[in-house]
C-alpha positions in Angstrom: 88.1 70.6 91.1 86.4 69.3 94.2 89.1 66.3 94.6 91.6 69.0 94.2 90.4 71.6 96.9 89.5 68.5 99.4 93.1 67.1 99.0 94.6 70.8 99.8 92.3 71.1 102.8 93.6 67.9 104.0 97.0 68.6 103.8 96.7 72.0 105.9 98.7 71.4 109.2 96.3 73.8 111.1 99.5 75.6 112.7 99.1 77.1 116.1 101.1 80.0 114.4 99.7 79.9 110.9 102.5 81.8 108.7 100.0 81.7 105.8 97.8 84.2 107.8 100.7 86.6 108.7 101.7 86.4 105.0 98.3 87.8 103.7 98.0 91.5 103.8 94.5 91.2 105.0 95.5 88.5 107.6 92.6 86.1 106.3 91.9 83.3 108.9 93.1 80.6 107.0 93.2 77.8 109.1 89.7 78.5 110.4 88.3 78.5 106.9 89.7 75.3 106.2 88.4 73.7 109.2 85.0 74.9 108.3 85.2 73.9 104.9 86.4 70.4 105.9 83.4 70.3 107.9 81.1 71.2 105.1 80.2 74.6 106.9 80.7 76.6 103.8 78.4 79.3 104.2 80.2 80.1 107.7 83.6 80.1 105.9 82.2 82.1 103.4 80.9 84.8 105.6 84.2 84.9 107.5 86.0 85.6 104.2 83.6 88.1 103.0 83.7 90.1 106.4 87.1 90.0 106.2 87.8 90.8 102.6 84.7 91.7 100.6 86.8 91.1 97.4 87.8 87.5 98.6 86.3 85.8 95.4 88.7 88.1 93.3 91.7 88.1 95.3 91.7 84.2 95.3 92.5 84.5 91.6 94.4 87.6 91.3 96.6 87.6 94.2 100.0 87.0 94.3 99.7 83.7 96.3 103.4 82.7 95.9 104.5 85.8 98.0 101.6 85.8 100.1 99.7 82.8 101.8 101.3 79.9 99.6 104.8 81.7 100.1 104.5 81.6 103.7 102.8 78.1 104.4 105.1 76.0 106.5 104.7 73.1 104.0 106.5 75.0 101.3 109.8 74.9 103.5 110.1 71.1 102.5 107.0 70.3 100.3 104.4 71.9 98.1 102.7 74.6 99.8 99.1 74.3 100.7 97.3 76.1 97.6 94.5 77.8 99.9 93.7 80.2 96.7 91.6 77.3 95.3 89.9 76.6 98.3 89.1 80.4 98.9 88.2 80.6 95.2 85.6 77.9 95.5 84.1 79.0 98.9 83.9 82.9 97.9 82.4 82.2 94.5 79.6 80.1 96.1 79.2 82.7 99.0 78.7 85.5 96.6 75.5 84.3 95.1 74.1 82.6 98.4 75.1 85.3 100.8 72.1 86.9 102.7 72.0 90.5 102.6 71.1 92.1 105.8 70.4 95.6 105.4 70.5 97.5 109.0 68.4 100.4 110.0 70.0 103.3 107.9 71.8 106.3 110.0 69.8 109.1 108.6 71.6 112.3 107.9 75.1 110.5 107.6 75.3 110.2 103.9 78.7 108.8 102.6 80.3 109.7 99.0 82.7 107.1 97.4 84.6 108.3 94.2 85.8 105.9 92.0 84.4 102.0 92.2 87.8 100.3 92.0 88.9 97.7 94.9 89.3 100.4 97.5 86.2 102.1 96.4 84.1 98.9 96.3 85.4 97.9 99.8 84.6 101.1 101.7 81.0 101.1 100.0 80.4 97.5 101.2 81.8 98.1 104.7 80.0 101.3 105.3 76.8 99.9 103.7 77.0 97.2 106.4 77.4 99.8 109.4 74.0 101.4 108.2 75.4 104.3 106.2 73.5 105.4 103.1 76.3 105.2 100.3 76.6 106.7 96.7 79.4 105.7 94.6 80.6 107.8 91.5 82.2 105.9 89.1 83.9 108.0 85.9 83.5 105.1 83.8 80.7 103.0 82.3 81.4 100.0 84.5 82.5 99.4 88.1 85.7 97.4 89.0 88.5 99.9 88.1 91.7 97.8 87.1 89.5 94.7 87.9 87.2 95.8 84.9 89.7 97.4 82.6 93.1 96.3 83.4 92.8 92.5 84.0 92.0 90.4 80.9 88.8 88.3 80.9 90.7 85.1 80.7 92.2 85.8 83.9 89.3 87.4 85.8 85.9 87.0 84.2 83.8 90.1 84.2 80.9 88.6 85.4 82.3 88.5 88.7 81.9 92.4 88.6 78.1 92.0 87.4 77.5 89.9 90.5 79.5 92.3 92.9 77.3 95.3 91.7 74.1 93.2 92.1 75.1 92.4 95.5 76.4 96.1 96.3 72.7 97.3 94.9 70.7 94.7 97.3 72.7 96.2 100.1 71.4 99.6 99.2 74.5 101.1 97.5 73.5 103.6 95.1 76.0 103.5 92.1 76.4 106.2 89.7 78.4 105.8 86.5 79.7 108.0 83.8 80.3 110.6 86.6 83.4 112.3 87.1 84.0 114.2 90.3 86.4 117.1 89.7 85.0 118.0 86.3 81.5 119.2 86.6 80.6 118.0 90.3 83.0 118.8 92.8 83.6 117.6 96.2 82.5 121.0 97.5 79.1 120.0 95.8 79.0 116.7 97.6 79.5 118.3 101.0 76.6 121.0 100.0 74.2 118.1 99.0 74.9 116.7 102.7 77.4 114.2 102.5 79.0 114.1 105.8 82.3 112.1 104.6 83.9 111.5 101.3 86.2 108.8 100.1 88.4 108.9 97.2 89.6 105.6 95.9 90.2 106.6 92.1 93.2 104.3 92.1 96.5 104.5 89.6 95.0 104.4 86.3 97.1 106.5 84.0 99.9 104.7 82.4 103.5 105.8 83.1 105.5 107.3 80.4 109.0 106.8 79.1 109.3 110.3 78.1 111.4 109.7 75.3 111.7 110.2 71.6 109.1 108.0 69.6 106.4 107.8 72.3 103.9 109.5 70.2 104.2 107.4 67.1 101.3 105.6 65.9 102.3 102.3 66.2 103.3 102.8 70.0 100.6 102.0 72.7 100.6 102.1 76.6 99.7 98.5 78.4 96.9 99.9 80.5 95.0 101.2 77.4 95.6 98.4 75.5 94.1 95.9 78.1 91.1 98.3 78.4 90.2 97.8 74.9 92.3 95.0 72.8 90.0 94.4 70.1 90.3 98.3 69.4 94.0 97.9 68.6 95.6 96.7 65.5 99.1 95.5 66.7 100.1 93.4 63.6 102.2 90.2 63.6 105.3 91.3 65.9 105.1 93.2 69.1 107.5 94.5 71.4 106.3 95.2 75.0 108.6 97.2 77.3 108.3 96.0 80.8 108.3 92.6 82.6 105.7 93.0 85.4 102.4 91.3 85.7 100.7 93.7 83.7 103.2 93.1 80.9 102.3 89.6 81.0 98.7 90.1 80.6 99.4 92.5 77.7 101.8 89.7 76.1 99.2 87.0 76.5 96.3 89.3 75.4 98.2 90.1 72.2 99.1 86.4 71.4 95.2 85.8 72.3 94.3 88.8 69.6 96.1 87.3 66.5 99.8 88.6 67.0 102.2 85.8 66.6 105.5 87.0 67.8 105.5 88.7 71.3 108.6 89.7 73.1 109.0 91.2 76.5 112.0 93.4 77.1 113.8 94.4 80.6 116.8 96.5 81.3 118.0 94.2 84.2 117.7 90.5 84.7 115.1 90.9 87.6 111.4 90.0 86.9 108.9 91.8 88.9 106.1 89.6 87.8 105.3 86.5 89.8 106.8 83.4 88.5 103.4 81.7 87.6 102.6 84.8 85.3 105.8 84.4 83.8 105.2 80.8 83.2 101.9 81.0 81.7 103.2 83.7 79.3 106.1 81.6 78.2 103.7 78.8 77.9 101.3 80.9 75.7 104.4 81.7 73.2 106.0 85.0 74.9 109.7 85.7 74.5 112.0 87.3 77.0 114.9 89.4 76.4 116.7 91.0 79.3 119.5 93.5 79.7 118.3 95.9 77.0 117.9 99.4 78.0 115.0 101.4 75.9 116.6 104.5 74.3 114.0 105.8 71.9 111.3 104.2 69.5 111.2 104.5 65.7 108.6 103.6 63.2 110.7 100.2 62.9 110.2 99.5 66.8 112.2 100.1 69.9 115.8 100.7 70.0 117.9 99.5 72.9 121.4 100.0 74.4 122.5 96.2 75.5 123.5 96.1 78.9 126.8 94.5 80.3 126.6 92.3 83.4 129.1 91.4 85.8 129.2 87.8 87.5 126.5 89.0 89.8 124.1 89.8 87.2 124.7 93.5 87.9 124.8 96.2 85.2 127.8 97.5 84.9 127.9 99.4 81.5 126.3 99.3 78.0 127.3 98.3 74.5 128.4 101.3 72.3 126.2 100.2 69.2 122.4 100.4 69.5 120.1 97.5 68.8 117.2 98.4 66.5 114.3 95.7 67.1 111.8 95.5 64.3 108.3 95.4 65.5 104.7 96.3 64.2 103.9 97.9 67.5 105.6 98.7 70.7 103.6 98.4 73.9 104.7 100.4 77.1 103.9 98.8 80.2 106.1 99.9 83.0 103.7 101.3 85.7 100.9 103.5 86.3 100.4 106.8 88.5 97.3 108.5 89.7 95.5 110.9 87.6 95.8 114.4 88.6 92.6 116.1 87.7 90.8 115.5 90.9 93.8 117.0 92.8 94.4 120.0 90.5 90.8 120.9 90.6 89.6 120.8 94.2 90.7 122.8 97.0 91.9 121.5 100.0 93.6 118.3 98.7 97.5 118.0 98.8 99.3 115.4 96.7 102.8 114.4 96.9 105.2 112.4 94.4 103.4 111.3 91.4 100.2 112.8 92.1 99.5 110.4 95.3 97.4 111.9 97.8 98.5 112.7 101.4 96.8 111.4 104.3 97.3 111.0 107.9 97.2 107.9 110.1 93.5 107.9 109.9 93.5 107.9 106.2 92.2 111.6 105.9 93.6 114.1 103.4 94.6 117.6 104.1 90.9 118.5 103.8 88.7 117.5 106.7 86.1 114.9 106.1 87.8 113.6 103.0 89.7 110.1 102.9 91.4 108.0 100.8 93.0 104.6 100.3 94.4 102.4 97.8 96.6 103.2 94.8 95.7 107.0 95.0 97.8 107.3 98.2 100.5 104.3 97.7 100.9 104.2 94.0 100.5 101.1 92.1 100.1 98.0 94.3 97.7 94.7 94.6 94.3 94.6 95.0 94.4 93.0 98.4 96.6 95.9 99.5 93.8 98.4 98.4 91.4 96.4 100.5 93.5 96.5 103.5 93.6 100.3 103.3 90.0 100.5 102.2 88.9 98.8 105.5 90.9 101.0 107.7 89.6 104.2 106.0 86.0 102.7 106.2 86.7 102.4 109.8 88.2 105.6 110.6 85.3 107.2 108.5 82.8 105.8 111.1 84.6 107.2 113.9 84.8 110.3 112.2 81.2 110.7 111.4 80.2 109.2 115.1 82.4 112.0 116.7 81.1 114.9 114.3 77.6 113.9 115.4 78.3 113.5 118.9 
């Protein structure tokens, strides 16, 4: 590991115009961090990473690097790109345990409520705590992390990372209240009544997207997100059909194979794969099979039924064969996407939602209710962790401006 990351650091050209940094959604100062690493100034490098992206330790593991930092590395034009993610992972992992928590003087009378403790909520809570605001986080599940906790398998992201994050957040003075749903017993009105000056909503997109077709309610049909949240609670059998071919579908397939299923096949309508090539390669290495050109029509007790696509010379679908294809599978898992849950929007006055339950916000990430902000998947739909961090940082800055103006 040490030899590998030193080699990668030495391969960096320290470009004057770092395309890797531009390719990162949060514009991590990659050349600066690499130079500090080479000078053995790891704590300084770690601080830069954490201040720019509080979830750097996570993003170094789960980001789609081939489309971001590595995908924009100038070396990748003619050679292998610098794998900054391995350097970032080493530094951030070390820094998470060794960082010195500095608690500024609290801004009395300016409490902040954060609803949801996924990537966006964690980022906002950390940023506001660092700025001196008393923060209480309300998480409807029993553990923090959101999709990091319940949507990414242990073999990809050890849950110990989230335990360490919770410890750091509590050291910052952040109060974390789990098993508490805002929009059920407690409402946003209650938060303002109890003295919170601003509220952030980062509840993400944790509702599986349905196919809305015949057979979806059968006992051998499951949703990918539900399965990833509790693989041991599902008895899939030997043969599993996975509908979808994104990164989450790859996680579903690999998890099923790790939990006893012998034959796992992923099906996609087109020949396009939305998952990263590395995730596809790992799934294939684990034994997953891939079938393209299969349009799901319905699901039976025997398994999914497809129409087989007809492609032209450019791999565009021009039609479908008349005869349906019945695939025999012990279980069918639907893993096509996810959407925000609507409960908070339905039960709270003053919040307006658009397509798919996504909250409507202005250029300052404020919802249609003054003092209530939102970022992450709840406003964008399902995107990556680093995109949630990017939006949450901007929302935190806007919340600070709002509270300072309100005070003045």
